[in-house]
C-alpha positions as CSV (number, residue, x, y, z in Angstrom):
1,M,-61.0,-63.8,8.6
2,A,-62.7,-60.6,9.7
3,Q,-61.7,-61.3,13.3
4,R,-58.1,-62.0,12.2
5,G,-58.1,-58.7,10.2
6,D,-59.4,-56.7,13.3
7,Q,-56.7,-58.3,15.4
8,L,-54.0,-57.4,12.8
9,G,-55.4,-53.8,12.7
10,K,-54.9,-53.4,16.4
11,I,-51.2,-54.3,16.3
12,S,-50.4,-52.7,13.0
13,C,-48.8,-49.2,12.5
14,S,-51.1,-46.9,10.6
15,I,-48.1,-45.3,9.0
16,C,-46.1,-48.2,7.6
17,L,-49.2,-50.6,7.7
18,D,-46.9,-53.4,9.0
19,L,-46.8,-55.0,12.4
20,L,-45.6,-52.7,15.1
21,K,-41.8,-52.5,15.6
22,D,-40.7,-51.1,18.9
23,P,-44.3,-49.9,19.6
24,I,-44.8,-46.7,21.4
25,T,-48.0,-44.9,22.5
26,I,-48.4,-41.2,22.2
27,P,-50.5,-39.1,24.7
28,C,-53.7,-39.3,22.5
29,G,-53.6,-43.1,22.9
30,H,-52.6,-44.2,19.4
31,S,-49.7,-46.5,18.8
32,F,-47.0,-46.4,16.1
33,C,-43.6,-47.8,15.3
34,M,-41.0,-45.7,17.1
35,K,-39.1,-45.1,13.8
36,C,-42.3,-44.2,11.9
37,I,-43.6,-41.6,14.3
38,N,-40.1,-40.0,14.6
39,V,-39.8,-39.7,10.8
40,C,-43.3,-38.2,10.7
41,W,-42.5,-35.6,13.4
42,D,-39.2,-34.8,12.0
43,G,-41.1,-33.4,9.0
44,E,-43.1,-31.2,11.3
45,E,-40.0,-29.9,13.1
46,K,-40.1,-26.5,11.4
47,K,-43.7,-25.8,12.5
48,R,-42.9,-26.7,16.1
49,I,-46.4,-28.3,16.3
50,Y,-46.7,-32.1,16.4
51,S,-49.9,-33.9,15.6
52,C,-51.2,-37.5,15.7
53,P,-51.3,-39.0,12.2
54,V,-54.6,-40.7,13.1
55,C,-56.7,-38.3,15.1
56,R,-54.8,-35.1,14.2
57,K,-54.6,-34.0,17.8
58,E,-51.8,-31.4,18.1
59,F,-49.1,-31.2,20.8
60,M,-47.3,-27.9,21.5
61,S,-44.1,-29.7,22.4
62,R,-42.7,-33.0,21.0
63,P,-43.9,-35.8,23.3
64,V,-41.2,-38.0,24.9
65,L,-41.5,-41.5,23.3
66,E,-41.2,-44.6,25.5
67,K,-41.6,-48.2,24.5
68,N,-45.0,-49.8,25.2
69,V,-43.9,-53.0,26.9
70,T,-47.4,-54.6,26.9
71,L,-48.1,-53.9,23.3
72,S,-44.6,-55.1,22.3
73,A,-45.2,-58.4,24.1
74,L,-48.6,-58.7,22.3
75,V,-46.9,-58.2,19.0
76,E,-44.4,-60.9,19.7
77,D,-47.1,-63.3,20.7
78,M,-49.0,-62.5,17.5
79,K,-45.9,-63.1,15.4
80,K,-45.3,-66.5,17.1
81,A,-48.9,-67.4,16.4
82,G,-48.3,-66.8,12.7
83,F,-50.1,-63.5,12.2
84,Q,-48.6,-61.1,9.6
85,A,-49.9,-57.9,8.3
86,D,-50.7,-57.5,4.6
87,P,-49.5,-54.1,3.7
88,A,-50.3,-54.7,0.0
89,D,-54.1,-54.9,0.7
90,P,-55.5,-52.1,-1.6
91,C,-58.3,-51.1,0.8
92,Y,-55.9,-49.8,3.4
93,A,-54.3,-46.4,3.2
94,G,-50.6,-46.1,2.4
95,P,-48.3,-43.2,3.3
96,E,-49.3,-41.3,0.3
97,D,-53.1,-42.0,0.6
98,V,-55.7,-39.9,2.5
99,A,-56.8,-42.1,5.4
100,C,-60.3,-42.4,6.8
101,D,-60.6,-40.3,10.0
102,V,-63.2,-42.6,11.5
103,C,-61.4,-45.9,11.2
104,T,-59.7,-47.2,14.4
105,G,-56.6,-49.3,14.3
106,R,-55.5,-49.9,10.7
107,K,-56.9,-47.0,8.5
108,R,-58.6,-47.6,5.3
109,K,-58.4,-45.3,2.2
110,A,-60.8,-42.3,2.2
111,L,-63.3,-42.3,-0.6
112,K,-64.7,-38.8,0.0
113,S,-64.1,-35.7,2.2
114,C,-67.0,-33.9,3.7
115,L,-66.7,-30.1,3.7
116,V,-69.4,-29.8,6.4
117,C,-68.0,-32.5,8.7
118,L,-64.4,-31.6,7.8
119,V,-63.8,-35.3,7.9
120,S,-62.6,-37.9,5.4
121,Y,-64.5,-41.1,5.1
122,C,-63.7,-44.6,3.7
123,E,-66.4,-46.4,1.8
124,K,-67.8,-48.1,4.9
125,H,-68.1,-45.0,7.0
126,L,-69.3,-42.9,4.1
127,Q,-72.6,-44.9,3.9
128,P,-74.5,-42.7,6.4
129,H,-74.1,-39.7,4.1
130,Y,-75.9,-41.6,1.4
131,E,-78.6,-43.2,3.6
132,F,-79.7,-40.6,6.2
133,P,-81.6,-37.4,5.2
134,A,-79.6,-35.4,7.8
135,F,-76.6,-35.6,5.6
136,E,-78.3,-34.5,2.4
137,K,-76.9,-31.0,2.5
138,H,-73.4,-32.1,3.2
139,K,-71.0,-31.4,0.4
140,L,-68.8,-34.4,-0.6
141,V,-65.5,-33.8,-2.6
142,E,-62.6,-35.9,-3.6
143,P,-60.5,-36.7,-0.5
144,F,-57.5,-34.5,0.2
145,K,-55.1,-34.1,3.1
146,K,-55.1,-31.2,5.6
147,L,-58.8,-30.8,5.1
148,R,-59.3,-28.2,7.7
149,E,-56.5,-26.0,6.4
150,N,-58.0,-25.9,2.9
151,I,-61.6,-25.1,3.9
152,C,-62.9,-21.6,4.4
153,S,-64.0,-21.3,8.0
154,R,-66.7,-18.7,7.1
155,H,-68.4,-20.3,4.1
156,I,-67.3,-24.0,4.6
157,E,-66.1,-24.1,1.0
158,V,-62.8,-25.3,-0.5
159,M,-60.5,-22.3,-1.0
160,K,-59.7,-22.7,-4.7
161,I,-59.2,-19.0,-5.5
162,Y,-56.2,-16.8,-4.8
163,C,-56.6,-13.1,-4.0
164,R,-53.6,-11.3,-5.3
165,T,-54.7,-8.0,-3.6
166,D,-54.7,-9.5,-0.1
167,R,-52.2,-12.4,-1.0
168,Q,-54.3,-15.2,0.4
169,C,-56.4,-18.2,-0.6
170,I,-60.2,-17.7,-0.5
171,C,-63.3,-19.6,-1.5
172,Y,-65.7,-18.7,-4.3
173,L,-68.2,-16.9,-2.0
174,C,-65.4,-14.8,-0.5
175,S,-64.6,-13.5,-4.0
176,L,-68.2,-12.3,-4.3
177,D,-68.3,-10.8,-0.8
178,E,-65.4,-9.1,1.1
179,H,-62.9,-9.7,-1.8
180,K,-65.2,-8.3,-4.5
181,G,-63.3,-6.2,-7.0
182,H,-60.0,-7.6,-6.0
183,D,-57.5,-9.1,-8.4
184,T,-58.3,-12.8,-8.1
185,V,-57.3,-15.9,-10.1
186,S,-57.7,-19.6,-9.5
187,A,-55.3,-21.0,-7.0
188,A,-54.1,-23.5,-9.6
189,A,-53.4,-20.8,-12.1
190,E,-51.5,-18.8,-9.5
191,R,-49.5,-21.8,-8.5
192,T,-48.6,-22.4,-12.2
193,E,-47.5,-18.8,-12.6
194,R,-45.5,-18.8,-9.4
195,Q,-44.1,-22.2,-10.3
196,E,-42.8,-20.7,-13.5
197,E,-41.3,-17.8,-11.6
198,L,-39.7,-20.2,-9.2
199,Q,-38.3,-22.2,-12.1
200,V,-36.8,-19.0,-13.6
201,K,-35.4,-18.0,-10.2
202,R,-34.0,-21.4,-9.6
203,Q,-32.3,-21.3,-13.0
204,Q,-30.8,-17.9,-12.1
205,I,-29.7,-19.2,-8.8
206,Q,-28.2,-22.4,-10.3
207,Q,-26.4,-20.3,-12.9
208,K,-25.1,-18.1,-10.1
209,I,-24.0,-21.2,-8.2
210,Q,-22.2,-22.5,-11.3
211,D,-20.5,-19.2,-11.8
212,Q,-19.4,-19.0,-8.2
213,E,-18.3,-22.6,-8.2
214,K,-16.1,-21.7,-11.2
215,D,-14.8,-18.7,-9.3
216,L,-14.3,-21.0,-6.3
217,K,-12.3,-23.4,-8.4
218,L,-10.2,-20.6,-9.7
219,L,-9.5,-19.3,-6.2
220,Q,-8.7,-22.9,-5.1
221,W,-6.4,-23.2,-8.1
222,E,-4.8,-19.9,-7.2
223,V,-4.4,-21.1,-3.6
224,E,-2.8,-24.3,-4.9
225,A,-0.6,-22.3,-7.3
226,I,0.5,-19.9,-4.5
227,N,1.3,-22.9,-2.2
228,H,3.1,-24.7,-5.0
229,S,5.0,-21.6,-6.1
230,A,5.9,-20.8,-2.4
231,D,7.0,-24.4,-1.8
232,K,9.0,-24.4,-5.0
233,T,10.5,-21.0,-4.4
234,R,11.3,-22.0,-0.8
235,E,13.0,-25.2,-2.0
236,D,14.9,-23.4,-4.8
237,S,15.9,-20.5,-2.5
238,E,17.1,-23.0,0.1
239,K,19.1,-24.8,-2.6
240,I,20.6,-21.5,-4.0
241,F,21.5,-20.3,-0.5
242,T,23.0,-23.7,0.3
243,E,25.0,-23.5,-2.9
244,L,26.0,-19.9,-2.0
245,I,27.0,-20.9,1.5
246,H,29.0,-23.9,0.1
247,L,30.7,-21.6,-2.4
248,I,31.6,-19.1,0.4
249,Q,32.8,-21.9,2.5
250,E,35.0,-23.2,-0.4
251,R,36.3,-19.7,-1.0
252,S,36.9,-19.3,2.8
253,S,38.8,-22.7,2.8
254,D,40.8,-21.5,-0.3
255,V,41.7,-18.3,1.4
256,K,42.7,-20.1,4.6
257,Q,44.8,-22.6,2.6
258,W,46.5,-19.7,0.7
259,I,47.2,-17.8,3.9
260,R,48.6,-21.0,5.5
261,S,50.7,-21.7,2.5
262,E,52.0,-18.1,2.4
263,Q,52.6,-18.2,6.1
264,E,54.6,-21.4,5.9
265,A,56.7,-20.0,3.0
266,E,57.4,-16.7,4.7
267,V,58.2,-18.4,8.0
268,S,60.5,-20.9,6.2
269,R,62.3,-18.0,4.5
270,V,62.7,-16.1,7.8
271,K,63.9,-19.2,9.6
272,E,66.5,-19.9,6.9
273,L,67.8,-16.4,7.4
274,Q,67.7,-17.0,11.1
275,E,69.8,-20.2,10.8
276,K,72.4,-18.4,8.6
277,L,72.6,-15.5,11.0
278,E,73.0,-17.8,14.0
279,Q,75.8,-19.8,12.2
280,E,77.6,-16.5,11.3
281,I,77.2,-15.3,14.9
282,S,78.6,-18.6,16.2
283,E,81.6,-18.4,13.9
284,L,82.2,-14.7,14.8
285,K,82.0,-15.6,18.5
286,K,84.6,-18.4,18.0
287,K,86.9,-16.0,16.1
288,D,86.4,-13.4,18.8
289,A,87.4,-15.9,21.5
290,E,90.5,-16.8,19.5
291,L,91.5,-13.2,19.2
292,Q,90.7,-12.7,22.9
293,Q,93.1,-15.5,23.8
294,L,95.8,-14.1,21.5
295,S,95.3,-10.7,23.0
296,N,95.9,-12.2,26.5
297,M,99.4,-13.6,25.6
298,E,102.2,-12.0,27.6
299,D,105.1,-13.5,25.7
300,L,105.9,-10.9,23.0
301,N,107.6,-13.4,20.6
302,Q,104.8,-15.9,21.0
303,F,102.1,-13.2,20.4
304,L,103.8,-12.0,17.2
305,Y,104.4,-15.5,16.0
306,N,100.8,-16.5,16.4
307,Y,99.2,-13.2,15.2
308,P,97.3,-14.1,12.0
309,P,96.5,-11.7,9.2
310,L,93.1,-10.1,9.9
311,P,90.7,-10.0,7.0
312,D,88.2,-7.1,6.7
313,L,84.8,-8.0,8.1
314,K,82.1,-7.9,5.3
315,E,78.3,-7.5,5.7
316,S,76.3,-10.7,5.5
317,E,75.1,-11.5,2.0
318,D,71.6,-12.0,3.3
319,S,71.3,-8.9,5.5
320,S,70.0,-6.8,2.7
321,S,67.2,-9.3,2.0
322,I,65.7,-8.8,5.5
323,N,62.7,-6.6,5.0
324,I,60.4,-6.2,7.9
325,R,57.0,-5.2,6.5
326,P,54.2,-5.5,9.0
327,P,51.2,-5.6,9.1
328,Y,51.1,-8.8,7.0
329,F,48.3,-10.0,4.6
330,T,46.6,-6.6,4.6
331,D,45.7,-7.1,0.9
332,V,43.9,-10.4,1.7
333,R,41.9,-8.7,4.5
334,S,41.0,-5.8,2.2
335,A,39.8,-8.2,-0.6
336,V,37.7,-10.2,1.9
337,S,36.2,-7.0,3.4
338,E,35.4,-5.8,-0.1
339,L,33.7,-9.1,-1.0
340,R,31.7,-8.9,2.2
341,D,30.5,-5.3,1.3
342,V,29.6,-6.4,-2.2
343,L,27.6,-9.4,-1.0
344,Q,25.8,-7.2,1.7
345,D,24.8,-4.7,-1.0
346,I,23.5,-7.4,-3.3
347,L,21.5,-9.2,-0.6
348,R,20.1,-5.9,0.7
349,Y,19.2,-4.7,-2.7
350,S,17.7,-8.0,-3.8
351,W,15.6,-8.1,-0.7
352,T,13.9,-4.8,-1.6
353,N,12.5,-6.5,-4.7
354,F,10.1,-8.7,-2.8
355,S,9.9,-7.1,0.6
356,P,6.9,-4.7,0.7
357,T,8.1,-3.1,3.9
358,V,11.6,-2.4,2.6
359,S,10.2,-1.3,-0.8
360,E,8.0,1.3,0.9
361,V,11.0,2.7,2.7
362,H,13.0,3.0,-0.6
363,V,10.4,4.8,-2.6
364,L,10.3,7.9,-0.4
365,E,10.2,11.1,-2.3
366,S,13.6,12.1,-1.2
367,E,15.1,8.9,-2.7
368,K,13.4,8.9,-6.1
369,E,15.7,9.2,-9.1
370,P,15.2,12.4,-11.1
371,E,13.2,11.9,-14.2
372,L,15.3,10.8,-17.2
373,K,15.0,13.2,-20.1
374,S,17.5,11.9,-22.7
375,R,18.4,8.6,-24.3
376,A,21.9,9.0,-22.9
377,G,20.4,9.1,-19.4
378,F,18.5,5.9,-20.0
379,L,21.6,4.2,-21.5
380,N,23.3,4.6,-18.1
381,H,20.8,1.9,-16.9
382,F,21.1,-0.3,-20.0
383,Q,20.9,-4.0,-19.4
384,Q,22.0,-6.6,-21.9
385,I,19.1,-9.0,-22.5
386,T,19.4,-12.6,-23.7
387,L,16.4,-14.9,-24.2
388,D,15.9,-18.2,-22.3
389,P,15.4,-21.0,-24.9
390,N,13.8,-23.2,-22.2
391,T,10.8,-20.8,-22.2
392,A,10.5,-20.4,-26.0
393,N,7.4,-21.8,-27.8
394,R,8.4,-24.6,-30.3
395,N,7.5,-22.3,-33.2
396,L,10.0,-19.7,-32.2
397,L,13.6,-19.8,-33.5
398,V,16.0,-18.2,-31.0
399,S,19.3,-17.0,-32.6
400,E,21.9,-14.3,-32.6
401,G,23.4,-15.4,-29.3
402,N,19.9,-15.9,-27.8
403,R,19.0,-12.2,-28.5
404,K,16.7,-12.6,-31.6
405,V,13.5,-14.6,-32.0
406,T,11.6,-15.4,-35.2
407,L,8.2,-17.0,-35.6
408,M,8.4,-20.1,-37.8
409,K,5.6,-22.1,-39.4
410,Q,7.1,-25.4,-38.6
411,Q,7.8,-26.4,-35.0
412,L,11.4,-26.8,-33.9
413,F,12.8,-29.6,-31.9
414,Y,13.1,-28.3,-28.3
415,P,13.3,-30.7,-25.4
416,D,10.4,-30.7,-22.9
417,H,10.8,-28.2,-20.1
418,P,8.3,-27.1,-17.4
419,E,8.8,-23.5,-18.2
420,R,8.2,-23.7,-22.0
421,F,5.3,-21.8,-23.4
422,T,2.9,-24.2,-25.2
423,N,-0.2,-22.1,-26.0
424,Y,1.3,-18.8,-27.1
425,K,4.2,-17.9,-29.3
426,Q,6.1,-16.3,-26.5
427,V,9.5,-16.3,-24.9
428,L,11.0,-14.8,-21.7
429,S,14.4,-13.3,-20.9
430,R,17.0,-15.3,-19.0
431,Q,17.8,-12.3,-16.8
432,S,15.3,-10.9,-14.2
433,L,14.7,-7.2,-14.3
434,T,15.2,-5.6,-10.9
435,G,16.1,-2.1,-9.7
436,R,16.4,0.4,-12.6
437,C,17.1,-1.0,-16.0
438,Y,16.6,-0.1,-19.6
439,C,16.6,-2.2,-22.8
440,E,15.7,-1.8,-26.5
441,V,13.9,-4.1,-28.9
442,E,14.3,-4.0,-32.7
443,R,11.2,-5.5,-34.5
444,S,10.7,-6.5,-38.1
445,E,8.8,-4.0,-40.3
446,T,5.9,-6.4,-40.9
447,G,3.6,-8.3,-38.5
448,A,2.6,-7.6,-35.0
449,V,4.8,-8.0,-31.9
450,H,4.1,-7.8,-28.2
451,V,7.0,-6.2,-26.2
452,A,6.3,-7.1,-22.6
453,V,7.5,-7.5,-19.0
454,S,6.0,-10.4,-16.9
455,Y,6.4,-12.3,-13.7
456,K,7.8,-15.8,-14.3
457,D,4.5,-17.6,-14.1
458,P,3.5,-21.2,-15.2
459,R,4.0,-21.4,-19.0
460,K,0.3,-22.4,-19.6
461,A,-0.8,-18.9,-18.4
462,R,-2.6,-16.6,-20.9
463,G,-0.7,-14.3,-23.3
464,F,1.3,-11.3,-22.2
465,G,-1.1,-8.5,-21.1
466,F,-4.1,-10.8,-20.9
467,N,-3.6,-11.4,-17.1
468,N,-2.8,-9.3,-14.1
469,R,0.8,-10.5,-13.9
470,S,2.2,-9.0,-17.2
471,W,2.3,-5.7,-19.0
472,S,2.5,-5.6,-22.8
473,L,2.8,-3.1,-25.7
474,L,1.4,-4.5,-28.9
475,C,3.2,-3.0,-31.9
476,H,1.4,-3.0,-35.2
477,T,2.7,-1.6,-38.4
478,K,0.6,1.5,-38.0
479,S,-0.6,1.6,-34.4
480,Y,0.1,0.7,-30.7
481,M,-2.1,-0.9,-28.0
482,F,-1.2,-1.4,-24.4
483,Y,-2.5,-4.5,-22.6
484,H,-2.8,-5.4,-18.9
485,N,-5.2,-7.7,-17.1
486,N,-7.1,-8.3,-20.4
487,I,-7.8,-4.5,-20.6
488,H,-6.5,-2.8,-23.8
489,T,-5.7,0.9,-24.0
490,P,-5.1,2.6,-27.4
491,V,-1.6,4.3,-27.5
492,S,-0.7,7.1,-29.8
493,G,2.8,8.0,-30.9
494,P,5.3,7.9,-33.8
495,I,5.6,4.4,-35.3
496,S,9.1,3.0,-35.0
497,S,10.8,-0.4,-35.4
498,R,12.7,0.1,-32.2
499,I,11.0,0.2,-28.8
500,G,12.7,1.2,-25.5
501,V,11.6,-0.3,-22.2
502,Y,12.5,1.4,-18.9
503,L,11.7,-0.2,-15.5
504,D,12.2,1.2,-12.0
505,H,11.1,-1.9,-10.1
506,I,11.3,-0.3,-6.7
507,A,9.4,2.9,-7.6
508,G,6.9,0.8,-9.6
509,V,7.4,2.7,-12.9
510,L,7.3,1.0,-16.3
511,S,7.6,3.1,-19.5
512,F,7.6,2.3,-23.2
513,Y,9.3,4.6,-25.8
514,S,9.4,4.9,-29.5
515,I,13.1,5.2,-30.6
516,S,14.1,6.9,-33.8
517,E,16.0,10.1,-34.2
518,T,14.2,11.2,-31.1
519,M,12.9,9.3,-28.0
520,T,9.1,9.6,-27.5
521,L,7.2,8.3,-24.5
522,L,4.4,6.0,-25.6
523,H,2.9,4.8,-22.4
524,R,3.8,4.8,-18.7
525,V,2.5,2.6,-15.9
526,Q,2.6,3.4,-12.1
527,T,2.0,0.3,-10.0
528,T,3.5,-1.9,-7.3
529,F,5.7,-4.9,-8.5
530,T,5.7,-7.8,-6.0
531,Q,8.1,-10.1,-7.9
532,P,11.1,-9.9,-10.2
533,L,10.1,-9.2,-13.8
534,H,11.4,-10.7,-17.0
535,A,11.4,-9.2,-20.5
536,G,9.2,-11.0,-22.9
537,I,8.4,-11.2,-26.7
538,W,5.1,-12.5,-28.2
539,I,5.1,-12.7,-32.0
540,L,1.7,-12.9,-33.8
541,N,2.7,-13.3,-37.5
542,Y,4.8,-16.0,-39.2
543,G,8.1,-14.6,-40.4
544,S,8.1,-11.7,-38.0
545,S,11.0,-11.2,-35.6
546,A,12.2,-9.2,-32.7
547,E,15.7,-8.7,-31.3
548,F,17.1,-7.2,-28.1
549,I,19.7,-4.7,-29.0
550,Q,23.3,-5.2,-27.7
551,L,25.3,-2.0,-27.1
552,K,28.9,-2.1,-28.3
């Protein structure tokens, strides 16, 4: 059995303790499974120094591994003969055990490590330290790996103390000698303290990772929202322009048909006149020929006998209706040209609302509108506002021709719609606010109401003023507060039930006014608007209402 064990030890891998698989032999002469030694050296990749797991011989560069053909054949022969390694044998060292440095072939577990020899011994090879007087002064300790790295080369003692002053591990004798008076603690205590610091640091890092992952998800959501919005806008724009093109084509066809019909009618009228005139001309020529023949008669009696009574020639009944009036269809050309000019102005003006380059050109100082100083001046830009029921929260009652909204305790039956507000008691206007426009809102005397302008975002967005895509004036019974991007700013001014809102989209100006007998500026915003805006109402108290004023 001993001989069989020795034979197995010679063809067993000291790492996996199994028979060698794809055996290789490294430069020091020890053999291992190719996979085992590669895994072992992969762990030493960072140090760039590779060592033998058995003799600890170090190699400055990673040796090139080639299959040991002879040993491979021997292993195959041993397998055929029925030999198998017994990795479960407790006397042999496993991957996590400290192996005996003296054993050849299959390594046994080390029982002790000698601080003098700097070698770990199994029970068999440790016997000389117990039996021979020469080993009496050798210090035996519990076995541990990397023995040489943990032993003080000066005092041959285990380095169990950490010098905080010099930031290095030392032995007990070092603490009494060159490190005397330094701040020292046990290495275990230092590790515990550093481990706690590492744990706190890891928690901070993990929290930071979680926060940044949330931000990353928000950014990813924003990218998806941008892409979705761009795709939807592109699709809707294409549809709208297609409809517009079809409408223009229909109108063009109508105009062509009308011109053709008018052309045919006029040509028919003129041709009818032509035919009548041609018939009259033919009759007159016939009469003229008869008179010419009579005039040529030489016989006097015959001439007088045949001479008929000559009626007076009258003008043609239709001659007065002939009215030459070129150029023709000038009114049609004028109407079509006017339509072209209107469409060009609309398209050019609309483009400035979302084209940054064009917007920058149009807000030159020379083109800015003079500051409005009276309500009459603002009313020149007044825009009638109606609310879009498809955006209204189900607790909001929209009435008065879609101009008034009231917050109800019970939900109303509104059909599902992708633009409907679900989390906030809000509603948006049907009209988009572009260019220069002004509107007024009359609110109830009780409760709090947000008067806002906002981009037309997904309806699950936060309340008006609590994101960077809306601007809102919160009107309480005794105070005002302006909100944008979740930042609130106290606003002072006379309390009024009527609020005026002025927008210069191109110049990036938004102003809120208190309207009573006088018009008082409450708050003004100077920014850059990148999309069309919509007026909005957010009611906070049940029974409260707000209504967009309609000028008569």
